[in-house]
C-alpha positions as CSV (number, residue, x, y, z in Angstrom):
1,M,0.0,0.0,0.0
2,G,2.7,2.5,-0.9
3,G,4.4,2.5,2.5
4,L,1.6,4.3,4.3
5,P,0.0,2.7,7.4
6,L,-3.6,1.5,6.9
7,S,-4.8,4.2,9.3
8,D,-3.4,6.8,7.0
9,W,-5.2,5.3,4.0
10,V,-8.5,5.4,6.0
11,G,-7.8,9.1,6.9
12,W,-7.2,9.9,3.2
13,L,-10.3,8.0,2.2
14,A,-12.3,9.9,4.8
15,T,-10.9,13.2,3.4
16,A,-11.9,12.2,-0.1
17,V,-15.4,11.1,0.8
18,F,-16.0,14.3,2.8
19,V,-14.8,16.5,-0.1
20,L,-16.9,14.4,-2.5
21,S,-20.0,15.1,-0.4
22,Y,-20.1,18.7,-1.6
23,R,-20.8,17.4,-5.2
24,F,-24.3,16.4,-4.1
25,R,-27.0,19.0,-4.3
26,D,-29.6,16.9,-2.5
27,Q,-29.3,17.7,1.2
28,R,-30.3,14.3,2.3
29,T,-27.6,12.6,0.1
30,L,-25.0,15.2,1.2
31,R,-25.7,14.3,4.8
32,W,-25.5,10.6,4.2
33,V,-22.2,10.9,2.5
34,Q,-20.9,13.2,5.2
35,A,-22.0,10.6,7.8
36,L,-20.0,8.0,5.9
37,A,-16.9,10.2,6.0
38,A,-17.4,10.8,9.7
39,V,-17.6,7.1,10.3
40,L,-14.3,6.7,8.4
41,W,-12.8,9.4,10.5
42,V,-13.9,7.5,13.6
43,G,-12.0,4.5,12.3
44,Y,-9.0,6.7,11.7
45,G,-9.3,8.1,15.2
46,L,-9.6,4.7,16.8
47,A,-6.5,3.4,14.9
48,R,-4.5,6.5,16.0
49,H,-5.9,6.4,19.6
50,A,-7.1,10.0,19.0
51,M,-10.2,10.2,21.1
52,P,-11.0,13.8,20.2
53,V,-11.2,12.7,16.6
54,V,-13.4,9.8,17.5
55,V,-15.8,11.8,19.7
56,A,-16.1,14.7,17.3
57,N,-16.9,12.5,14.4
58,L,-19.4,10.4,16.3
59,L,-21.2,13.6,17.0
60,V,-20.9,14.7,13.3
61,A,-22.2,11.3,12.0
62,G,-25.1,11.4,14.5
63,M,-26.1,14.9,13.5
64,A,-25.7,14.2,9.8
65,L,-28.0,11.1,10.1
66,Y,-30.5,12.9,12.3
67,S,-30.7,15.9,10.0
68,S,-31.3,13.6,7.0
69,S,-34.0,11.6,8.7
70,P,-37.5,11.8,7.1
71,M,-39.0,11.5,10.6
72,K,-37.4,14.7,11.8
73,P,-40.0,17.5,12.2
74,D,-39.5,20.4,9.8
75,L,-39.1,23.3,12.2
76,S,-38.8,25.8,9.3
77,R,-42.5,25.3,8.6
78,V,-43.7,26.1,12.1
79,S,-46.1,29.1,12.0
80,D,-45.3,32.1,14.1
81,A,-49.1,32.6,14.7
82,G,-48.6,31.9,18.4
83,R,-46.0,34.6,18.9
84,S,-46.8,37.9,20.5
85,R,-46.9,40.9,18.2
86,T,-46.2,43.4,20.9
87,S,-43.2,45.8,20.6
């Protein structure tokens, strides 16, 4: 494998997948690809014993999957009818 440790190859693959995610216009697809990249980064962090990398990317993967979920309520459509109009 060209002299690089396997963990480095995983890190480079994670970088490539993350960069590739920006080619997708569909937000749900973009989030799924970013979640995949984050999971690869978790593998890299575990191989390197880098817990900040592991924890950060577990959070990123979780948020990417949550934000792409069809069951997530669309808060942007919530009406402001119940808000007070006083100044």
